[in-house]
N, C-alpha and C positions, 0 to 999 in steps of 0.2 A: 573723686570724692577720696580723700585721706582717709585711712584708717585710725588717725593714730592724733593725738593731742598733747600740748606742752599747759594746758589750762587746768592745773590739779588743786583742788583744796580740799584737806582733810578735818574731819569735825573731831569734838572731844568726842571719846570713846562713852558707848552707853552701856549701861549697868541695866541687865535683863532681870526683874524679880517675880517671884510668884506672889499669890494671894497671903504668905506670910511673911511677905518680906525681904524672905530668903534670896538672894542671888543668885541666879542661874546660869548666866553666860553672860558675856562681855561683849558687846557690838559696835567693830569699826565702821565707822561710815566715811566715804568721799565722794566727791566729785568731779568728773571729768566733761570737759570742753563746756563747763557751766551750764548742763543740761541734766545727765546721768546720773542717777544716787546710785552708788553702791555698797552692797553692805556683806559682812562676814564676821560672823561669829564665834567666839572660843569659851570654852568651858573654863578657863583661867584670866584672870587679869593681865599675868605678866605674859600670857602668848598674845593678848589681843594689842598691850601696849609695844612689845616688840616689832608686832606686822606694821603698827599705827608708824610705829619711828621710822621703819622702812621704807615706809611709802614716803613720809615727807622727807628721808635723806634723797631719795630717787627725784621727790619733786625738786629740791634745793639743787641738786647736783644737774638739773636742767634733762633730764632724761624725759624721752617721749613715753608716754602712757597709750596702752593698747583700748581705742572705742568698742574692742569685740569685749576683750577680759577683764579690762580695766586697770587693770595691772600693768607696771612697768614693761614694756618690749623685753627687756634683755632679761625678765625673769622669766618667761617662757620658754626662751631657748635653753633654759638647766632644770625650769620644774615641773613644766606641761606633761611629763612622763609619769609625776609623781602622782598626780589626779587620782583619788580613789576613787571605784568604782561609784560608794555611795555618792560621794561629792561630784561627782559627775553627771549620775540622773538626777540630782533637785537643779543640775543647772540646765541640762536637756528638759526640763520639767516646766521651769521656768521659761523657755524660750518658746515652748510650744502652746503654753496657758493663752495667752491673747489671743490668737487665732482657732484656739480649739474650742465646741460646741462644749457646756455643762456636760453632757452624756460621755463624748468621747475621750474628756479628762480623765472620768471615772476608767476608761476602758483603757486609758494609757497606765493610770495608777496600778491597775488589777495586772497588767501586762507584766511592769516593771518589778510589782509585790512578787509576784511568782518566781520570775529569774533570779532575785536575790541573795536566797538560799544558797546560790553556786557559788559566791563571790565573797562568803567569811574565810577569815586568816584562821578562825580558831570557832568551837564551840564552847569553849572554855567560859564561863560567866554570861553566856547567851542569858538574855529574858526566855520566858514562855513562847512557844511559835504564835498561838495566838496574840499575844501581846504585840510580837513584833510585828504580825501582818498589820494589824490595826494601826501602828505607829507609821510604818510605811505608808500605806493607803490612806489613811484618814491625816495624816503630817508633814510625812517625807515629800510625798508626790502629789502635793495642794499645794499651791503657792501662796494660798491666800491664808492655809492655817500653819504652816510651818514653824513662824515666830510666836507661835501662841501655846506652844507645847509646853507644859509644865509636869513637875510630879514623875511619876513612873513612865510619862511619854517620854517626857524628855530626858530621862537617866537611859532609856531604849534607844534612843535615837543617838544619843553619845557613845553607846555601845555600837550601835552600828557605823557612827564614823571613823572609831577606833581602830574596828576590827573589820574594815573592808578591803581585799585587794585593789593594789593597783589596777588599773583600766588596761597598762600594759601587758600585763599576765595573759590578758585575753588570744594574745599571739600561739598561747600553746591551747593544739585542735582538742586537745581531750579536753580543757577547760570552757572553750566556747561551744562544746557539744554540749556540755553539763548545764549550762545556761541555758542551751536551747530545750534541753530535755526540762529544766524547770519550768519552763516557761509558758511551756506546752502540757502541764501535767496538772490535774488537779491537788488541791490540798493533801489527798490520800494516797499520791503517787499514781493515781492512775491515768490514761492518756485522756484529756480534756473533749470537748465536743469538736467534730471539725471545724465549725465556723471560730470557733472561740482559737483553735489551735492556729486557724491561719492569720489571725486578726493579731495573738499575741506574735508571732513568729515576724508579723511586716513590723510591729512598732519595734521590737527589739533590732530590728536590721535598720531602722528609721533611726534609732539612736544611735546607731555603731555609725551609720554615714556622719552625723553629728560629730561624733571624734574625728571623724578621719578630717572633718572641714576643720576643726578646734585644732589640728595637727597632734592630738593625741595617739593615732594610729597611722600608720603606713595606709590601710588599706580596711576595708572591712571583712574582719575572719567569718563573720556566717555565710557570707557568699562562698567560700573556699567548701564548705562543707557538702560531700554528697548527700542530700537527704528530701525527699520526698513526703510533702506534705499528703495528709488524709484527705479522702475525696468529700468532699463536700455536697450537701446537696439542699437547692433553695425550691423545689419544690414543696407547695401547699399539699398537705394531709387530706385525700380525700374524704377518709372518715371524720374531719373533724368540720366538714360543712355542713349545714343545715338547709331544710328545706321549707316551704312558704308557710307550711299549716306549723311544723315545731317551732318555726319565727313568731307567730302570730300565739303561739302557746306560752312560750317566753318571755314575751313582753306584756302578756295580761297576768304572766305570776311576777315580773318585776314591778308593776302597779300597785302589787300586793302588800310590798317589804315596807314596813313601815320603821322609819317616818319619811325618807328618802325616797319610796319606790315612786309615789306618783308624777316626782317633776325628774325621772332618769328613763320613763318609756320615751321621751322623744329622744333623751340624748345616747340610748341603744337603738335609736330607730334610724338615726341619720346613718350609722352605720353600717344599718343591713339595708337600708333602702338606698343610700347615696353612697356606700362605700367610705366613709370617711375615717380616718383613724384616730383613733382616744386622742394624740395630742390637737388636730384639728376640730375633732367635736367640742372639746373641752375648751376652746378658744374661741369659739363661733359669738357673734355680735348680732342685734337684732339687725343692724344694715347688713349685712353678709343672708340674709333671708328675702328674699323675693317672693312675696305672695299674689297672684294677680286677686283683685277686687271681685267678691262671690256677691252675686245677689242673692236674697231669699227665694227658697226653694231649688236653686240652680244646683247642679253636681259639682265636686270637688273638681279642680281640673289640675295641671302641671306645675309648679313651682320651679325654683331653682336657687342655688345654694352659691355664690360669688365669695371667693376669700382670698388669702396671700399670707397667712400668719398663723401659724402653729404652737403651741407651747407645751412641748413635750417635759416630762416629770424627770427633775434631777438630785433634787436637794440643794438645800440653804447652803452648804458648802462645798456646791459645787458651781454656782451663780453667781456674777458680779454683781447681779441686785442684792441677796443673800435671799431671794424667793425661791419658792416650791418648786417653780417650773421657767424655764428660760424661753419668752418668745423668740420664734426665729421665723427665719422664710422656709417656705414649701420645701418638704424635701425631696429633690431632683431638682429642684426650680433656682435659679437665679434671686435674689435680693428683689423686689419690687414684682416679680411675677406672679400674677395671681392662677385660679383654676375656677373652671364655672361645673357644676353637677348638677343636672336637671334631678328635681324632687318628681317623682310618681303621686299620684292622687291621694294614695293611703298615706304616705309619708306627711303632703301638704296637710292633708287635714290633723296630722298629729301635730306637726306644727302650728297651724292656728291655735288648737285647743293650749298647747302649750303655754303659748304669748298669751292667751287670754288670761288664764290660771296662775303662773308666775312670772307676772312682767316685772321689770325698775330690776333688770340686776346688777350686780356693783360694776363698774366702767360698760354698763349696754349690755353684760354678757348674756348670752340663753340659760347657760346652766350653770347654776351653783348652790351651795351647800344650804340646807333649813334654816340657817343662821343668817344667809346674806353672806357668808364667806366664799369664797373659791372652792369650788367642787374639787376633792380629794381624789386622789387612785384610790383610798383603802374604802373609801365610801362606795363609790361604786364598782369593785370589786367584791367587795362583802354582798352588796345587793344583788351581781350577776350569780354569783355561787350559790347564793338561797335561791334565787328563783330556777337555777336550773335543778336544784333536788327535788323541788315545788313540781315543775313543770313536765321534767323526764322520768321516764321508768328506769330505775334502780340501774338496768345494764346498762340504758344510756347517759347516766348522769354519773357511773364511774367510768364513761371511756372517754376517747380522746373530743367526742361530739360537743363542738361548740363550747371549749373546756373556757376558754379566753377570751373577753367583749371581741378582740380586734379577729376574730374566728366571723363573726358576723360582716367585716368587710370582707372578708375572703370569701363568706356565702353571695355576698352583693356580686362580686366582679364575677363567681363563676356565674350566678344567674343571665348574667348580661351577656358571657359569653353564647351559655347556652340555647340564647335567643334569640339569638344570629347576627345579633350588634356588632359588627366588622372592628376586626382587634384595632386598627387605629384608632377607634371613635371610643374604646372602650379605656386604651391607654391613656387619652387624654381625658378623661372621666376619673382614670384611678388616679393619675399620677404618676403612671411607667411609661417606660418607654415600652415599645414593642416586643423588641428583643426580650424586655425583661418580664413585661407581662406574659407573652406565653410559655418561657422558660417557668415561670413560677407557677403558672397553671394549666400545665399541661395534662395531669393527672384529673383534671375538676370537669372538662368539658366531655359531656357525654352524649351520644346518638350522632356524633357525626361519619364513625364506620359506615352504618347503614343509612345516610344521605350518599355519600360517597360510592358506597356499592350501585346503588341505584342508577346514580348519574353513568355511571363506567358502564353499567349492563344498556342504558339507553341508547350510551356513546355508539355501544359496539351493534347493538338491535338497529343502528339506522344503517351502519355500513352494510 
């Protein structure tokens, strides 16, 4: 399949205006191969018209247009090395947007925002640092938002576009090291957390690989640096894991938080007793819960949760549907794959009571707000924080113990492992690989050393 076309149509220049009716930019639009629409914005009408005229001339002269860049192939031989860092990153973000989850889109934006200050051509006339970071993160590196920038934000983006070094400058080893240093540092200039360092370095490297693909660079300069990443830890802090008595007190305290507390008991319970992630719990529907029939007078028995979707919080600006959550397949699972988790009798009873007290959630959701809307992250985090302060002694409330709702999942998995459930079964229930499971929860498995010593002693005695 060829990556060029001679079928090109150039449209009339579009004038972009703000709410006051003032023209803010001029956008040239053209189509290649009868399918792909390309857009390029300019601050001045003359610039836009010059660019548009050049496209028309190339098309009339029978030049081949690239399906990768949208421009005449001949232009790439003389102009690709002149692409600025800012323009390139916008192009990279647009390339990654469709295939990235909403949360990963934000991670990309944060990494590129952190790296960009190393690529300014000057500090003269630069807007406030906070304004620059906001404009980059929320608009420049957000494919859906970029064209909506107006007022001061649009002016900030214009300054960035006009005062960004060419990407070809990254052949300077000192400059690429500055880019990496900025990308892996906090706003205050200190080294970021190890996991953040690892993610940001990977994103910048991936972006530069794309520059090589576009023939903007001969090679990825980041890979030539002698740089050692900090050690990352994935282990759960044992100090954050609660025991069963503490869990019961916390659930009782949650019920007392008005007005949302009573409907949140089961929400936190599925994390503690079944190991669900918050984004899995918030997306549960009534048909995901399998409760056995129970005759009057019978004791509660085991049930099951069977689900295949999660809805992580992302924010409206980052989801394709403009909703605050993005429904996706389960973490570490391909599309369509499900997970089944048993519910012990205590959880089965809680769920049975909850479904009786709070039926008919929107879209058959089990958990929803007091007004019948989607359960918000702010609501359950606020209730959990208040319950901790009420249920735990001051020293424990100020500690890492169950500080986040996610720590309930850690407590559940730790309980399974310490109860002697085989790691393969725990991994299946928790939605992990065995390798990841044992690495994350290595410090939470207790009492196994004594059992191991007894077995060794018995073996030696037999000899």
